[in-house]
VMD Tcl script that draws the C-alpha trace (Angstrom):
set ca {
  {-126.03 41.89 58.46}
  {-124.22 41.99 55.32}
  {-126.39 42.36 52.27}
  {-125.80 39.45 49.61}
  {-126.69 40.63 45.96}
  {-129.98 39.25 44.97}
  {-129.64 36.59 41.44}
  {-132.28 38.16 39.65}
  {-131.88 36.01 36.32}
  {-135.42 34.85 36.61}
  {-136.46 31.36 34.34}
  {-140.24 30.83 32.77}
  {-142.24 28.72 34.86}
  {-142.69 25.69 32.89}
  {-145.62 23.65 32.27}
  {-143.92 20.33 33.56}
  {-143.12 22.30 37.09}
  {-144.68 21.16 40.35}
  {-145.89 24.83 40.24}
  {-149.45 23.85 41.03}
  {-150.98 25.34 38.01}
  {-153.87 23.35 37.15}
  {-154.07 24.33 33.49}
  {-150.19 24.65 32.84}
  {-151.07 24.96 29.00}
  {-152.32 28.60 29.90}
  {-148.51 29.28 31.34}
  {-148.39 29.57 27.30}
  {-150.45 33.02 27.62}
  {-148.43 34.55 30.25}
  {-145.04 35.54 30.63}
  {-144.69 33.97 34.06}
  {-140.84 33.69 35.70}
  {-139.66 32.61 38.90}
  {-137.28 34.96 40.49}
  {-134.53 33.79 43.24}
  {-134.52 36.04 46.16}
  {-131.20 36.80 47.53}
  {-129.28 33.93 49.57}
  {-129.35 36.02 52.96}
  {-133.31 36.02 52.58}
  {-133.53 32.30 52.48}
  {-135.56 31.99 55.69}
  {-137.92 34.49 54.94}
  {-138.79 34.27 51.22}
  {-139.34 30.98 49.50}
  {-139.53 32.54 45.97}
  {-140.55 35.78 43.81}
  {-142.85 35.36 40.83}
  {-143.76 37.17 38.02}
  {-146.60 37.15 35.17}
  {-148.04 39.32 32.97}
  {-150.57 39.14 30.14}
  {-152.69 40.79 27.72}
  {-155.84 39.35 26.39}
  {-158.29 40.02 23.54}
  {-161.63 41.66 24.06}
  {-164.07 39.17 25.93}
  {-161.26 36.69 26.20}
  {-161.31 34.95 29.71}
  {-159.20 32.40 31.42}
  {-160.10 30.21 34.27}
  {-156.79 29.78 36.23}
  {-156.72 27.42 39.44}
  {-153.85 26.45 41.30}
  {-152.94 24.10 43.91}
  {-150.87 26.44 45.54}
  {-148.15 25.78 48.03}
  {-148.90 26.16 51.89}
  {-147.63 29.56 51.92}
  {-148.42 33.21 52.25}
  {-147.71 35.47 49.52}
  {-147.71 39.23 48.95}
  {-148.55 40.93 45.64}
  {-148.14 44.10 44.05}
  {-150.73 44.00 40.84}
  {-151.50 46.18 38.28}
  {-154.45 46.44 35.15}
  {-157.65 44.26 35.68}
  {-156.96 42.96 39.09}
  {-158.71 43.05 42.78}
  {-156.41 45.34 44.65}
  {-153.04 46.96 43.66}
  {-151.33 45.82 47.03}
  {-152.63 42.54 48.54}
  {-151.40 39.31 50.93}
  {-153.20 36.11 49.99}
  {-153.21 33.58 52.85}
  {-152.87 29.48 52.51}
  {-156.29 28.57 50.55}
  {-158.14 25.36 51.50}
  {-159.35 24.57 48.18}
  {-157.89 25.32 44.81}
  {-157.05 29.24 44.37}
  {-159.14 30.45 41.56}
  {-159.12 33.79 39.75}
  {-160.46 34.75 36.33}
  {-158.23 36.59 34.34}
  {-159.30 39.23 31.95}
  {-157.67 42.23 30.09}
  {-154.19 42.82 30.60}
  {-151.96 43.08 34.14}
  {-149.09 42.26 35.63}
  {-148.04 40.88 38.89}
  {-145.10 40.68 41.31}
  {-145.37 38.01 43.94}
  {-143.28 37.39 47.39}
  {-144.08 33.88 48.17}
  {-143.19 33.66 51.80}
  {-141.61 30.74 54.04}
  {-143.44 29.72 57.24}
  {-140.93 32.14 59.07}
  {-141.55 34.96 56.72}
  {-145.00 36.57 57.61}
  {-144.17 37.43 61.08}
  {-141.07 39.07 59.87}
  {-142.78 41.43 57.44}
  {-146.19 41.81 58.37}
  {-148.07 42.39 61.48}
  {-150.70 39.87 60.50}
  {-150.88 36.71 61.29}
  {-151.56 33.59 59.19}
  {-155.29 33.30 60.87}
  {-156.09 36.58 59.77}
  {-155.39 36.09 56.18}
  {-155.78 32.27 55.39}
  {-158.87 31.54 52.75}
  {-158.55 35.65 52.25}
  {-157.25 37.88 49.98}
  {-156.57 41.21 51.85}
  {-155.73 44.63 50.16}
  {-152.75 46.21 52.00}
  {-152.90 49.79 53.43}
  {-151.85 51.36 56.44}
  {-154.89 50.56 58.40}
  {-154.68 46.77 57.45}
  {-151.01 46.09 57.77}
  {-148.58 49.13 57.66}
  {-145.56 46.80 57.74}
  {-146.59 44.76 54.44}
  {-148.02 47.65 53.01}
  {-144.76 49.60 53.13}
  {-142.75 46.86 51.55}
  {-145.19 46.17 48.95}
  {-145.25 50.10 48.04}
  {-141.19 49.84 47.56}
  {-141.90 47.28 45.10}
  {-144.61 48.77 43.48}
  {-142.36 51.77 42.99}
  {-139.71 49.89 40.59}
  {-141.11 48.66 37.31}
  {-139.41 45.75 35.84}
  {-139.55 42.25 37.27}
  {-135.61 42.41 38.19}
  {-135.78 45.88 39.60}
  {-138.65 45.02 41.69}
  {-136.66 41.94 42.83}
  {-133.81 44.02 43.89}
  {-136.20 46.32 45.84}
  {-137.94 43.55 47.51}
  {-134.75 42.29 48.94}
  {-133.77 45.37 50.35}
  {-136.64 46.18 52.19}
  {-137.17 42.29 53.23}
  {-133.54 42.86 54.46}
  {-134.47 45.81 56.76}
  {-137.10 44.79 58.02}
  {-135.29 41.27 58.90}
  {-132.76 43.38 61.00}
  {-135.92 45.07 62.86}
  {-137.41 41.56 63.73}
  {-135.65 38.38 63.28}
  {-137.52 34.85 62.50}
  {-138.92 33.70 65.62}
  {-137.50 30.06 66.59}
  {-141.06 28.35 65.86}
  {-140.59 29.95 62.38}
  {-137.50 28.50 61.51}
  {-138.45 25.24 63.04}
  {-141.52 25.54 60.41}
  {-139.12 26.20 57.57}
  {-137.14 23.01 58.10}
  {-140.31 20.93 58.36}
  {-141.65 22.41 55.14}
  {-138.33 21.57 53.51}
  {-138.43 18.15 54.77}
  {-142.10 17.59 53.53}
  {-141.46 19.10 50.27}
  {-138.59 17.02 49.86}
  {-139.98 13.69 50.14}
  {-143.28 13.40 48.89}
  {-143.94 9.56 50.73}
  {-142.85 11.10 54.00}
  {-145.74 11.10 56.68}
  {-146.15 13.02 59.81}
  {-145.79 11.04 62.89}
  {-142.61 9.92 65.60}
  {-140.59 9.10 62.52}
  {-140.80 13.03 61.33}
  {-140.48 14.51 65.15}
  {-137.41 12.04 65.83}
  {-135.47 13.44 62.65}
  {-135.95 16.96 63.78}
  {-135.46 16.23 67.16}
  {-138.86 17.67 68.77}
  {-141.86 16.60 69.76}
  {-145.02 15.59 67.46}
  {-146.65 18.36 69.35}
  {-143.64 20.92 68.59}
  {-144.17 20.18 64.71}
  {-148.19 20.51 65.20}
  {-147.64 23.86 67.04}
  {-144.83 25.26 64.47}
  {-147.18 24.79 61.51}
  {-150.27 25.70 62.95}
  {-148.65 29.19 64.18}
  {-147.08 29.80 60.59}
  {-149.19 28.31 58.07}
  {-152.80 27.55 59.79}
  {-152.49 24.12 59.40}
  {-151.07 20.84 61.02}
  {-148.24 18.48 59.38}
  {-150.38 16.20 57.93}
  {-152.76 18.48 55.90}
  {-149.41 20.51 54.51}
  {-148.49 16.86 53.36}
  {-151.51 16.14 51.25}
  {-151.44 19.69 49.97}
  {-147.87 19.36 48.79}
  {-148.92 15.92 47.61}
  {-151.76 17.10 45.51}
  {-149.41 19.59 43.68}
  {-147.49 16.70 42.55}
  {-150.56 14.59 41.28}
  {-151.79 17.55 39.51}
  {-148.45 17.37 37.46}
  {-148.66 13.72 37.18}
  {-151.93 13.80 35.72}
  {-151.00 16.02 32.77}
  {-147.68 15.02 32.04}
  {-148.64 10.90 32.15}
  {-152.33 11.32 30.51}
  {-152.26 7.64 29.96}
  {-151.09 5.91 33.11}
  {-153.32 4.24 35.26}
  {-154.62 5.79 38.21}
  {-153.56 3.33 40.60}
  {-150.22 3.38 39.50}
  {-149.82 7.36 40.25}
  {-151.46 6.63 43.84}
  {-148.88 3.91 44.55}
  {-146.01 6.36 43.27}
  {-146.96 9.08 45.61}
  {-147.74 7.39 48.75}
  {-151.26 7.07 48.55}
  {-153.20 3.77 50.33}
  {-155.16 3.06 46.81}
  {-156.80 4.94 44.03}
  {-159.71 5.93 45.71}
  {-157.94 7.99 48.48}
  {-156.14 9.87 45.58}
  {-159.60 10.58 43.93}
  {-161.29 11.36 46.75}
  {-158.23 13.84 48.11}
  {-158.01 15.60 44.42}
  {-161.62 15.96 44.20}
  {-162.12 17.47 47.54}
  {-160.02 20.68 46.76}
  {-160.60 20.65 42.77}
  {-163.88 20.05 42.20}
  {-162.80 17.59 39.72}
  {-162.05 13.53 39.73}
  {-158.97 13.13 38.28}
  {-160.63 11.87 35.32}
  {-162.80 14.51 34.73}
  {-159.49 16.62 35.32}
  {-157.72 15.16 32.61}
  {-160.26 15.24 30.03}
  {-160.72 19.03 30.66}
  {-156.93 19.51 29.99}
  {-157.35 16.92 26.83}
  {-160.01 19.68 25.48}
  {-158.54 22.75 26.58}
  {-154.90 21.26 24.57}
  {-156.96 19.73 21.86}
  {-154.85 16.55 22.36}
}
mol new
graphics top color blue
foreach p $ca { graphics top sphere $p radius 0.5 }
foreach p [lrange $ca 0 end-1] q [lrange $ca 1 end] { graphics top cylinder $p $q radius 0.2 }
display resetview
């Protein structure tokens, strides 16, 4: 395989993006960037991202994210839980209290990616953050150490490209992983898409095959994945359109009704959409 140079020109994570950040005003407090991986790693890496922060003494930020159904490997410095870690798909909103100062460089994997770069299964990491070392996962620990040896986000992205490319030569993506990638692309591209026979027909596989591919790579079936992706857009819509009727948002995003959207949002965030809008307004002073 010939390597392609990574495009390391990152761009800021904007408050209006579908990032899943529940309090996007916090992004103004961080240096938060997306950095694209090399094109030849598209089946393994979804995105690199980098954040850094420096808060005042005693200052805290409660950061919650409705994350994409993806496993993420991180290199962390400062006031952080572990220097090298892997975090699985979260059933609820991912949550961390940000204090002091620190930096994180993250590798958000595609569904096919975990089996390429790691010896851990998705079931071993979901709803957990696992500190990486030779005992927990030597393969992924080696990758993240190579990234940690660099300093700037751009050089870390290049180091990740090189290390992942070597791992990919040793262990190409499985067919089920590549199918899961295709499924995820379809679901992320159409927020109103539903699981079932139409999706299976479009992908020329059985519904059972779709179910198995997603369970083995992200730990959840297609209905759960659709729900999670849609909730990212719900959070975005609630912030960007604070006065829009919730019923209209529900119709736009394919919910059966407003109560369905409300129950779905509350089950993951612990807040009703109305309470979330009020919290955002309080924090932003709007």
